[in-house]
C-alpha positions in Angstrom: 67.7 30.3 58.2 66.8 26.6 58.0 65.8 24.8 61.2 65.3 21.0 61.4 63.3 19.7 64.4 63.2 16.2 65.7 63.8 14.6 62.3 63.4 10.8 62.3 64.0 8.7 59.2 64.1 5.0 58.7 64.4 2.6 55.8 62.3 -0.5 56.4 63.1 -1.3 60.0 66.5 0.4 60.1 66.5 3.9 61.7 69.0 6.1 60.1 68.2 9.4 61.8 67.2 9.6 65.5 65.2 12.8 66.3 67.8 15.2 64.8 67.5 18.9 65.5 69.8 21.7 64.3 69.9 25.2 62.8 71.5 26.3 59.5 72.3 30.0 59.8 71.8 32.6 57.1 74.9 34.2 55.7 77.0 31.4 57.1 78.7 28.3 55.7 77.0 25.5 57.6 78.7 22.1 57.4 77.3 18.7 58.0 80.2 16.3 58.8 80.5 12.6 59.8 81.8 9.3 58.6 80.1 7.2 55.9 76.8 5.9 57.3 76.4 8.7 59.8 73.3 10.0 58.2 74.6 13.2 56.8 73.7 12.5 53.2 70.2 11.4 54.1 69.8 14.5 56.2 70.7 16.8 53.3 68.3 14.9 51.0 65.5 15.5 53.5 66.4 19.2 53.7 65.9 19.7 50.0 62.8 17.5 49.8 64.3 14.5 48.0 63.4 12.2 50.8 60.4 12.3 53.1 60.5 11.9 56.9 58.9 9.6 59.4 58.4 12.5 61.7 59.8 16.0 62.4 59.9 19.4 60.7 62.2 21.2 58.1 61.5 24.9 58.6 62.5 27.4 55.9 62.1 30.8 57.6 59.4 29.1 59.8 57.6 27.4 56.9 57.6 23.6 57.1 58.8 21.8 54.0 57.3 18.5 55.2 53.7 19.8 55.1 54.1 22.6 52.5 51.4 22.7 49.7 52.7 21.7 46.3 52.5 25.2 44.8 54.4 26.7 47.7 57.0 23.9 47.5 57.6 24.6 43.8 58.3 28.2 44.6 60.6 27.3 47.4 62.6 25.0 45.1 63.3 27.9 42.8 65.1 29.6 45.7 67.4 26.6 46.2 70.7 26.1 44.4 72.4 22.7 44.4 76.1 21.9 43.7 76.2 18.1 43.1 79.2 16.0 44.2 80.3 15.2 40.6 79.3 18.6 39.2 76.5 16.9 37.1 77.2 19.0 34.0 75.7 18.1 30.7 78.6 16.9 28.5 76.9 17.8 25.3 76.3 21.4 26.4 78.7 24.3 26.5 79.7 26.0 29.7 77.3 28.8 28.8 74.4 26.5 28.1 75.0 24.4 31.3 74.9 27.6 33.4 71.9 28.9 31.5 69.9 25.7 32.0 68.0 26.7 35.2 67.1 30.0 33.6 65.7 28.2 30.6 63.7 25.9 32.8 62.3 28.2 35.4 62.3 31.8 34.0 60.7 33.7 31.1 63.7 36.0 30.6 64.9 36.9 27.1 68.0 35.3 25.8 69.9 38.6 26.2 68.8 38.8 29.9 69.8 35.2 30.5 73.2 35.6 28.8 73.9 38.7 30.9 73.2 36.8 34.1 75.3 33.8 32.9 78.3 36.1 32.2 77.9 37.7 35.6 78.1 34.4 37.5 80.9 33.0 35.3 82.9 36.2 36.0 82.1 35.8 39.7 83.7 32.3 39.8 86.7 33.5 37.7 85.6 31.7 34.5 85.3 34.7 32.2 85.4 33.9 28.4 84.9 30.1 28.9 81.3 30.3 27.5 81.9 28.2 24.4 84.0 25.5 26.0 82.6 22.0 26.7 83.1 20.2 30.1 85.6 17.8 28.6 87.8 20.7 27.6 88.3 22.2 31.1 89.9 20.9 34.3 88.1 19.3 37.2 88.3 22.4 39.3 86.9 24.5 36.5 84.0 22.1 36.1 83.2 22.5 39.8 83.2 26.3 39.3 80.9 26.0 36.4 78.6 23.9 38.5 78.8 26.5 41.3 77.9 29.2 38.8 74.9 27.2 37.7 73.9 26.7 41.3 73.8 30.5 42.0 72.6 31.7 38.6 69.0 32.2 39.9 70.2 34.2 43.0 69.2 31.4 45.5 68.4 32.1 49.1 69.7 28.6 50.0 72.7 26.8 48.6 73.4 23.1 49.1 76.8 21.6 48.3 77.3 17.8 48.3 81.0 17.0 48.8 82.2 20.0 46.7 85.9 19.0 47.0 85.4 15.4 45.9 88.1 14.4 43.4 90.0 17.7 43.6 93.6 18.3 44.7 94.2 20.3 48.0 95.0 23.6 46.3 91.9 23.5 44.0 89.8 22.4 47.0 90.8 25.6 48.8 89.8 27.7 45.8 86.3 26.1 45.9 86.0 26.5 49.7 86.9 30.2 49.4 84.5 30.8 46.6 81.6 29.1 48.4 82.4 31.1 51.6 82.7 34.4 49.8 79.5 33.9 47.8 77.6 32.9 51.0 78.7 36.1 52.7 78.2 38.4 49.8 74.7 37.3 49.0 73.6 36.4 52.6 72.8 32.8 51.5 72.0 30.0 53.9 74.6 27.5 52.7 74.8 23.9 53.7 77.8 21.8 52.8 78.1 18.0 53.2 81.8 17.3 53.6 84.5 15.1 55.2 87.3 17.4 54.1 89.1 18.6 57.1 90.5 21.7 55.5 86.9 22.8 54.7 86.0 22.2 58.3 88.8 24.3 59.7 88.8 27.1 57.1 85.1 27.4 56.3 83.1 26.0 59.1 81.1 29.0 60.4 78.6 26.5 61.8 79.1 22.7 62.0 76.8 19.8 62.7 78.7 16.5 63.4 76.6 13.4 62.8 77.4 10.1 64.5 75.3 6.9 63.8 72.2 8.9 62.9 72.4 11.3 65.8 73.5 14.9 66.1 76.6 14.3 68.2 77.9 17.9 68.3 77.1 21.4 67.0 79.3 24.5 67.1 81.9 26.5 65.1 85.3 25.6 63.7 86.9 27.6 66.6 85.0 25.6 69.2 86.0 22.3 67.6 89.6 22.8 68.7 88.6 22.9 72.4 85.9 20.3 72.2 86.1 17.5 74.7 83.7 15.3 72.8 85.6 12.0 72.2 83.7 10.9 69.1 84.2 14.3 67.5 87.9 14.4 68.3 88.5 10.9 67.0 86.9 12.0 63.7 88.4 15.4 63.3 91.9 14.6 64.6 92.3 11.1 63.3 95.9 11.6 62.1 98.9 12.1 64.3 99.7 15.4 62.4 96.3 16.9 63.2 96.5 15.7 66.8 99.8 17.5 67.3 98.5 20.6 65.6 95.6 20.7 68.0 97.9 20.3 71.0 100.1 23.2 69.7 97.0 25.4 69.3 95.7 24.6 72.8 99.1 25.2 74.3 99.4 28.6 72.5 95.9 29.5 73.7 96.8 28.6 77.3 99.9 30.8 77.1 97.8 33.8 76.0 95.2 33.2 78.8 
């Protein structure tokens, strides 16, 4: 589990996070949602140690990232997998070498051991026999799956995904959502996803933190969102007429069963 306590962050004299506290649960897909400028990206960067804080704590199983000694911080980072928004694959490397890169950097495994692990994770994301292909030779959805394979190749305890569905069509987005959720559950990972994709929210949101103007406005599950009376949350989630009508139908159905 990851717990953030009273996180405050400012740039110059502009405060972007106002004493934010929340929990990211192990074995769950934890989403951070909100409009552009809400602070969700800054919050994720703080959680993985890319940005410092003005005050507050980022607790990994009770250990504070903010005050952690350098040696301990390096060990923690080995337990973190990251799926970047654009995939961030090396164009000049094959799929196999892209996925193997963290093992080359952070382990002393033999080539045979690394290749075995690479093949395991490629198979897990349904990309068997793509080892020798280059990123330019595969689809956008396949590139995201390669990036996901690379993020989990070291068996991380914590997985961070920044807008994993960015640039993907709805069907491919659902494939990525399903994979992230399945992998999270199978390996009991604490997964944190930064997203504005409503399908991800409704299908994968085991635990959701909604950010609004640098504040944690709401926290709960995707089931609880439907019945939330928070006006700011509702205006964000149910922005379209279609989604508003869908919510009304679900609520009417729930009242009928009550």
